[in-house]
Backbone as CSV, one residue per row, in Angstrom:
resi,resn,N_x,N_y,N_z,CA_x,CA_y,CA_z,C_x,C_y,C_z
1,MET,0.788,-1.196,-0.031,0.107,-0.049,0.056,0.964,1.232,0.071
2,GLU,1.976,1.173,0.891,2.751,2.332,0.942,3.579,2.524,-0.350
3,SER,3.827,1.495,-0.993,4.712,1.588,-2.081,3.845,2.370,-3.337
4,VAL,2.625,1.819,-3.476,1.668,2.403,-4.492,1.625,3.906,-3.992
5,VAL,1.147,4.240,-3.044,1.008,5.782,-2.744,2.420,6.686,-3.039
6,LEU,3.339,5.911,-2.823,4.928,6.594,-2.910,4.765,6.636,-4.504
7,VAL,4.583,5.637,-5.301,4.815,5.811,-6.867,3.874,7.036,-7.269
8,ILE,2.554,6.866,-6.838,1.690,8.013,-7.051,2.211,9.157,-6.783
9,HIS,2.781,9.536,-5.649,3.301,10.772,-5.107,4.373,11.174,-6.032
10,LEU,5.232,10.514,-6.414,6.448,10.563,-7.454,5.852,11.185,-8.639
11,ILE,4.976,10.464,-9.132,4.450,10.866,-10.502,3.562,12.137,-10.523
12,LEU,2.959,12.444,-9.312,2.259,13.742,-9.107,3.469,14.780,-8.988
13,ALA,4.423,14.671,-8.356,5.668,15.639,-8.177,6.272,15.950,-9.771
14,LEU,6.425,14.837,-10.506,6.786,15.220,-11.964,5.805,15.882,-12.809
15,ALA,4.556,15.498,-12.459,3.490,16.237,-13.362,3.273,17.869,-13.038
16,ILE,3.573,18.005,-11.727,3.405,19.457,-11.205,4.577,20.249,-11.968
17,ILE,5.738,19.621,-11.846,6.915,20.157,-12.472,6.652,20.536,-14.042
18,ALA,6.079,19.521,-14.658,5.975,19.667,-16.120,4.939,20.742,-16.477
19,VAL,3.798,20.611,-15.555,2.819,21.699,-15.876,3.013,23.110,-15.492
20,VAL,3.865,23.306,-14.404,4.243,24.659,-14.135,5.365,25.158,-15.267
21,LEU,6.211,24.247,-15.613,7.036,24.774,-16.653,6.417,25.070,-18.061
22,ILE,5.187,24.418,-18.459,4.532,24.701,-19.662,3.789,25.986,-19.514
23,GLN,3.436,26.247,-18.355,2.624,27.617,-18.317,3.172,28.746,-18.958
24,PRO,2.675,29.814,-19.400,3.187,30.958,-19.949,3.703,31.860,-18.823
25,SER,4.705,32.541,-19.023,5.090,33.472,-18.026,4.254,34.637,-18.041
26,GLU,3.853,35.477,-16.919,3.170,36.525,-16.862,3.969,37.873,-16.777
27,GLY,5.223,37.847,-16.619,5.995,38.924,-16.418,7.366,38.608,-16.785
28,GLY,8.379,39.597,-16.696,9.544,39.189,-16.757,10.004,39.109,-18.191
29,MET,10.984,38.249,-18.705,11.337,38.143,-19.995,10.178,38.011,-21.003
30,GLY,9.112,37.220,-20.386,7.970,36.739,-21.166,7.248,37.847,-21.811
31,SER,7.310,38.976,-21.091,6.616,40.215,-21.573,7.368,41.158,-22.449
32,MET,8.475,40.826,-22.447,9.421,41.746,-23.105,9.776,40.886,-24.622
33,GLY,9.330,39.843,-24.913,9.507,39.243,-26.207,10.382,38.026,-25.936
34,GLY,10.670,37.684,-24.709,11.567,36.522,-24.732,10.455,35.339,-24.249
35,GLY,10.953,34.408,-23.505,9.983,33.256,-22.991,10.361,31.874,-23.589
36,SER,9.891,31.023,-23.408,10.159,29.626,-23.652,9.675,29.512,-25.036
37,ALA,9.969,28.319,-25.534,9.691,27.740,-26.936,8.085,27.300,-26.739
38,LEU,7.560,26.885,-25.707,6.329,26.329,-25.654,5.203,27.386,-25.303
39,SER,5.773,28.571,-25.022,4.883,29.760,-24.727,3.973,30.068,-25.872
40,GLY,4.395,29.747,-27.186,3.351,30.043,-28.288,2.169,28.909,-28.314
41,LEU,2.294,27.905,-27.716,1.282,26.806,-27.617,0.298,27.075,-26.638
42,THR,0.482,27.940,-25.821,-0.545,28.083,-24.482,-0.730,29.679,-24.600
43,THR,-0.856,30.160,-25.709,-1.190,31.815,-25.602,-2.769,31.937,-25.226
44,ALA,-3.521,31.103,-25.723,-4.937,31.304,-25.489,-5.261,31.372,-24.054
45,LYS,-6.296,32.268,-23.678,-6.627,32.390,-22.422,-7.231,31.178,-21.798
46,GLY,-7.990,30.284,-22.615,-8.539,29.159,-22.083,-7.560,28.220,-21.696
47,ALA,-6.410,28.041,-22.319,-5.292,27.136,-22.274,-4.843,27.430,-20.789
48,ALA,-4.430,28.561,-20.601,-4.094,29.102,-19.493,-4.709,28.823,-18.178
49,ASN,-6.189,28.972,-18.263,-7.116,28.748,-17.361,-6.981,27.168,-17.057
50,PHE,-6.942,26.495,-18.170,-6.825,25.060,-17.956,-5.541,24.616,-17.005
51,LEU,-4.476,25.008,-17.633,-3.276,24.714,-16.949,-3.363,25.211,-15.512
52,THR,-3.804,26.398,-15.017,-4.003,26.801,-13.747,-4.865,25.911,-12.877
53,ARG,-6.031,25.539,-13.459,-6.740,24.474,-12.843,-6.208,22.951,-12.657
54,LEU,-5.401,22.687,-13.729,-4.752,21.489,-13.569,-3.571,21.529,-12.580
55,THR,-2.914,22.731,-12.448,-1.921,22.798,-11.444,-2.587,22.652,-10.079
56,ALA,-3.636,23.406,-9.802,-4.308,23.088,-8.480,-4.690,21.773,-8.111
57,ILE,-5.174,21.206,-9.052,-5.675,19.632,-8.802,-4.504,18.781,-8.522
58,LEU,-3.377,18.954,-9.148,-2.208,18.302,-9.045,-1.735,18.427,-7.623
59,VAL,-1.759,19.780,-7.326,-1.014,20.095,-5.930,-1.936,19.528,-4.806
60,THR,-3.271,19.729,-4.948,-4.092,19.169,-4.095,-4.020,17.732,-3.791
61,CYS,-3.676,16.867,-4.963,-3.448,15.464,-4.962,-2.279,15.038,-4.323
62,PHE,-1.176,15.990,-4.459,0.168,15.747,-3.976,0.087,16.101,-2.448
63,ILE,-0.674,16.981,-2.117,-0.866,17.291,-0.528,-1.487,16.008,-0.039
64,ILE,-2.665,15.499,-0.555,-3.296,14.397,0.087,-2.444,12.976,0.042
65,THR,-1.511,12.793,-1.029,-0.615,11.719,-0.966,0.267,11.922,-0.023
66,SER,0.991,13.284,0.361,1.840,13.576,1.203,1.315,13.077,2.709
67,LEU,0.094,13.467,3.081,-0.685,13.225,4.259,-0.903,11.755,4.564
68,THR,-1.125,11.059,3.531,-1.379,9.708,3.642,-0.123,8.880,3.650
69,LEU,1.015,9.274,3.266,2.357,8.736,3.344,2.738,8.979,4.981
70,ALA,2.306,10.242,5.421,2.751,10.399,6.702,1.969,9.484,7.783
71,ILE,0.661,9.590,7.453,-0.173,8.635,8.387,0.432,7.275,8.146
72,LEU,0.590,6.739,7.247,1.154,5.257,7.102,2.515,5.161,7.744
73,ALA,3.377,5.988,7.582,4.488,5.988,8.322,4.509,5.835,9.816
74,GLY,3.586,6.745,10.248,3.131,6.858,11.814,2.654,5.361,12.168
75,ARG,1.689,4.795,11.411,1.375,3.464,11.878,2.332,2.312,11.854
76,HIS,3.324,2.459,11.143,4.249,1.389,11.098,5.495,1.433,11.902
77,SER,5.676,2.594,12.734,6.559,2.964,13.660,6.276,2.281,14.949
78,SER,7.371,2.060,15.746,7.226,1.555,16.873,6.535,2.557,17.811
79,GLU,6.030,2.087,18.957,5.401,3.032,20.083,6.459,3.615,20.730
80,THR,7.854,3.151,21.031,8.745,3.683,21.629,9.485,4.671,21.037
81,SER,10.112,5.732,21.661,10.845,6.729,21.205,12.316,6.338,21.426
82,ILE,13.142,7.094,20.574,14.658,6.889,20.662,14.980,7.191,22.013
83,VAL,14.280,8.423,22.645,14.889,8.805,24.095,14.311,7.701,25.060
84,ASP,13.379,6.843,24.742,12.940,5.838,25.692,13.851,4.649,25.744
85,MET,14.733,4.518,24.723,15.659,3.330,24.573,17.095,3.573,25.474
86,ILE,17.296,4.951,25.838,18.222,5.161,26.831,18.145,4.599,28.209
87,PRO,19.018,3.704,28.751,18.738,3.163,30.110,18.765,4.252,30.951
88,ALA,17.848,4.201,31.991,17.889,5.169,33.021,18.885,5.289,34.179
89,THR,19.871,4.399,34.005,21.107,4.457,35.004,22.015,5.183,34.410
90,GLU,22.160,5.579,33.129,22.973,6.370,32.561,22.482,7.732,32.806
91,GLN,23.421,8.799,33.663,22.817,10.023,33.913,24.195,10.765,33.489
92,ALA,23.917,11.918,33.212,25.015,12.908,32.852,25.943,13.151,34.139
93,VAL,27.143,13.349,34.027,28.011,13.513,35.098,27.915,15.122,35.441
94,GLN,27.442,15.437,36.973,27.430,16.606,37.330,28.802,17.297,37.513
95,PRO,29.131,18.488,37.373,30.494,19.063,37.681,30.843,18.924,39.150
96,ALA,30.026,18.738,39.985,30.533,18.421,41.507,31.041,17.059,41.566
97,GLU,30.570,16.045,40.622,31.010,14.923,40.758,32.352,14.707,40.244
98,ILE,32.778,15.637,39.478,34.215,15.391,38.781,35.214,15.530,39.841
99,GLN,36.040,14.584,39.950,37.163,14.329,40.872,38.444,15.380,40.403
100,GLN,38.898,16.206,41.134,39.903,17.009,40.704,41.161,16.510,41.427
101,GLU,42.209,16.676,40.729,43.668,16.213,41.131,44.071,17.168,42.173
102,PRO,44.829,16.709,43.193,45.137,17.635,44.104,46.358,18.541,43.661
103,ASP,46.498,19.638,44.443,47.242,20.687,43.655,48.727,20.298,43.978
104,ILE,49.629,20.133,43.166,51.033,19.747,43.446,51.880,21.134,43.575
105,PRO,52.494,21.208,44.725,53.347,22.594,44.697,54.480,22.368,43.789
106,ILE,54.784,23.685,43.181,56.027,23.588,42.375,57.154,24.097,43.175
107,SER,58.199,23.166,43.111,59.438,23.684,43.866,60.346,24.267,42.961
108,GLN,61.055,25.226,43.436,61.959,26.145,42.676,63.208,25.811,43.140
């Protein structure tokens, strides 16, 4: 189950990248005559609206798969924390417990 959701998640990520790169730019170099080679394919306002809606749908599905993967990962994890695995007998050494060497007088 988790593998299937992960594959769908990766496909959605690639699809979002592709759809965003296909969209025409609204400013910058695109408005000054530059732009990508694909900008001529999507100059119609209807195509731009379609790509915007498609992006929103893909992002929504991406978020849903992200949440699903997080829930699945939480169910497969153990109930104990890494902190709980530390034995209770091990405690940090307090500065007062550190033994100091006696002062040795320097003879001249």
